[in-house]
C-alpha positions as CSV (number, residue, x, y, z in Angstrom):
1,M,0.0,0.0,0.0
2,L,2.9,2.4,0.7
3,V,4.2,2.1,-2.9
4,Q,0.7,3.0,-4.2
5,H,0.4,5.9,-1.8
6,F,3.7,7.4,-3.0
7,Q,2.6,6.9,-6.6
8,T,-0.5,8.8,-5.8
9,L,1.5,11.6,-4.1
10,A,3.7,11.8,-7.2
11,R,0.7,12.3,-9.4
12,Y,-0.7,14.9,-7.0
13,N,2.6,16.6,-7.0
14,T,2.5,17.0,-10.8
15,L,-1.1,18.2,-10.9
16,A,-0.6,20.6,-7.9
17,N,2.5,22.1,-9.5
18,C,0.7,22.6,-12.7
19,K,-2.1,24.5,-11.0
20,L,0.3,26.5,-8.9
21,Y,2.5,27.4,-11.9
22,D,-0.6,28.4,-13.9
23,A,-1.5,30.9,-11.1
24,C,2.1,32.2,-10.8
25,A,2.2,32.7,-14.6
26,Q,-0.5,35.3,-14.2
27,L,1.9,37.4,-12.1
28,S,4.4,39.9,-13.4
29,E,8.0,39.2,-12.9
30,A,8.1,41.9,-10.3
31,E,5.3,40.3,-8.3
32,R,6.9,36.8,-8.5
33,T,10.3,38.2,-7.3
34,C,8.9,40.7,-4.8
35,T,10.5,40.2,-1.3
36,R,7.9,38.7,1.0
37,P,8.0,37.3,4.6
38,A,8.9,33.8,3.6
39,F,11.9,31.4,4.1
40,F,13.1,31.9,0.5
41,K,12.1,35.6,0.2
42,S,9.8,35.4,-2.8
43,I,7.4,33.2,-4.9
44,H,10.2,32.8,-7.4
45,G,12.7,31.9,-4.7
46,T,10.4,29.4,-3.2
47,L,9.7,27.8,-6.6
48,N,13.4,27.4,-7.1
49,H,13.9,26.0,-3.6
50,I,11.4,23.2,-4.3
51,M,13.3,22.4,-7.4
52,V,16.6,22.3,-5.5
53,G,15.1,20.0,-2.9
54,D,13.5,17.7,-5.6
55,R,16.8,17.3,-7.4
56,I,18.8,16.6,-4.3
57,W,16.3,13.9,-3.0
58,V,15.7,12.2,-6.4
59,T,19.5,12.0,-6.9
60,R,19.9,10.4,-3.5
61,F,17.0,8.0,-4.1
62,E,18.6,6.9,-7.4
63,G,21.9,6.1,-5.6
64,G,23.8,9.2,-6.7
65,T,25.4,12.0,-4.7
66,T,24.9,15.7,-5.3
67,P,27.3,18.4,-4.4
68,S,26.1,20.7,-1.6
69,I,24.2,23.6,-3.0
70,G,22.6,26.4,-1.2
71,L,19.0,25.6,-0.4
72,N,18.2,29.2,-1.5
73,A,19.9,28.8,-4.9
74,I,18.2,30.3,-7.8
75,L,18.6,27.6,-10.5
76,Y,16.5,29.5,-13.0
77,E,16.2,33.3,-13.1
78,N,13.6,33.1,-15.9
79,F,10.2,31.8,-14.9
80,D,9.4,30.2,-18.2
81,A,12.7,28.2,-18.0
82,L,11.9,27.2,-14.5
83,R,8.4,26.1,-15.5
84,V,9.9,23.9,-18.3
85,A,12.3,22.4,-15.8
86,R,9.5,21.8,-13.4
87,V,7.5,19.8,-15.9
88,A,10.5,17.7,-16.7
89,Q,11.3,17.2,-13.0
90,D,7.7,16.1,-12.3
91,E,7.8,13.6,-15.1
92,H,11.0,12.3,-13.6
93,I,9.4,12.0,-10.2
94,E,6.4,10.1,-11.6
95,T,8.8,7.7,-13.4
96,F,10.7,7.2,-10.1
97,A,7.5,6.6,-8.2
98,A,6.2,4.2,-10.9
99,G,9.3,2.1,-10.2
100,L,9.1,2.1,-6.4
101,T,9.2,-1.3,-4.7
102,N,8.6,-2.4,-1.1
103,E,12.2,-3.6,-1.1
104,F,13.5,-0.1,-1.9
105,L,11.3,1.4,0.8
106,A,12.5,-1.1,3.4
107,Q,16.2,-0.2,2.9
108,S,18.1,2.8,4.3
109,I,19.8,5.5,2.4
110,Q,23.1,6.9,3.4
111,Y,23.8,10.6,2.4
112,V,25.5,13.7,3.4
113,N,23.2,16.6,4.2
114,N,23.8,20.3,3.4
115,Q,25.5,20.8,6.8
116,G,28.0,18.0,5.9
117,R,26.5,15.4,8.3
118,Q,26.7,11.8,7.2
119,L,23.2,10.3,7.8
120,D,21.5,6.9,7.3
121,D,17.7,7.1,7.3
122,P,14.9,4.7,6.2
123,A,14.0,5.2,2.6
124,A,10.3,5.2,3.3
125,L,10.8,8.1,5.8
126,L,12.8,10.0,3.2
127,V,10.3,9.5,0.4
128,A,7.5,10.7,2.7
129,H,9.6,13.7,3.6
130,F,10.3,14.4,0.0
131,F,6.5,14.7,-0.8
132,N,5.8,16.5,2.4
133,H,8.5,19.1,1.7
134,Q,6.9,19.9,-1.7
135,T,3.5,20.4,-0.1
136,H,4.9,22.5,2.7
137,H,6.5,25.0,0.3
138,R,3.6,25.0,-2.1
139,G,1.6,26.1,0.9
140,Q,3.9,29.0,1.4
141,I,3.5,30.0,-2.2
142,H,-0.2,29.7,-1.8
143,D,0.0,32.1,1.1
144,M,2.2,34.6,-0.9
145,L,-0.3,34.5,-3.7
146,T,-3.0,35.8,-1.3
147,Q,-0.8,38.9,-1.1
148,T,-1.3,39.5,-4.9
149,N,-4.3,40.1,-7.1
150,V,-4.1,36.4,-8.4
151,A,-6.3,34.0,-6.5
152,P,-4.4,31.0,-5.2
153,P,-5.7,27.7,-6.7
154,S,-7.3,25.0,-4.6
155,L,-4.6,22.5,-3.8
156,D,-6.6,20.1,-1.7
157,M,-5.4,16.6,-2.7
158,H,-8.9,15.1,-3.1
159,R,-9.9,17.9,-5.4
160,V,-6.7,18.0,-7.4
161,I,-6.4,14.2,-7.9
162,R,-10.0,13.6,-8.7
163,P,-10.6,13.1,-12.5
């Protein structure tokens, strides 16, 4: 059941990101990059942070290592380029989730975090964190959208995932 749950979360992630990016596309660049009271300072900064986190975790899940990069890195200055990268990353995440097995989720993953600490955590916990991290930061963007003239989209899972 856990494999299927994570596959559902991967699909939700894709659909929620699509809705969120559609809303953010209605903003001017100035509105997307405006400094706001948020961890990553702006809507654009937070969208980039989600991408940074996604790339780090998927690389770890696939057995790779990734050099430490600032969690506030701006990978894409241009929103359209970020959106194209987001679509590709979400496809990659869905492919990863489609290949999940109970055996993978039962193992542990060794990695070095951004503070340089060597860690060894259960894969199932890390995959759950991965999807929770995305949702957490999409919620921050949702809140920042309320500070603009663009209405934030409904991101309730049962509404987004429903056909």
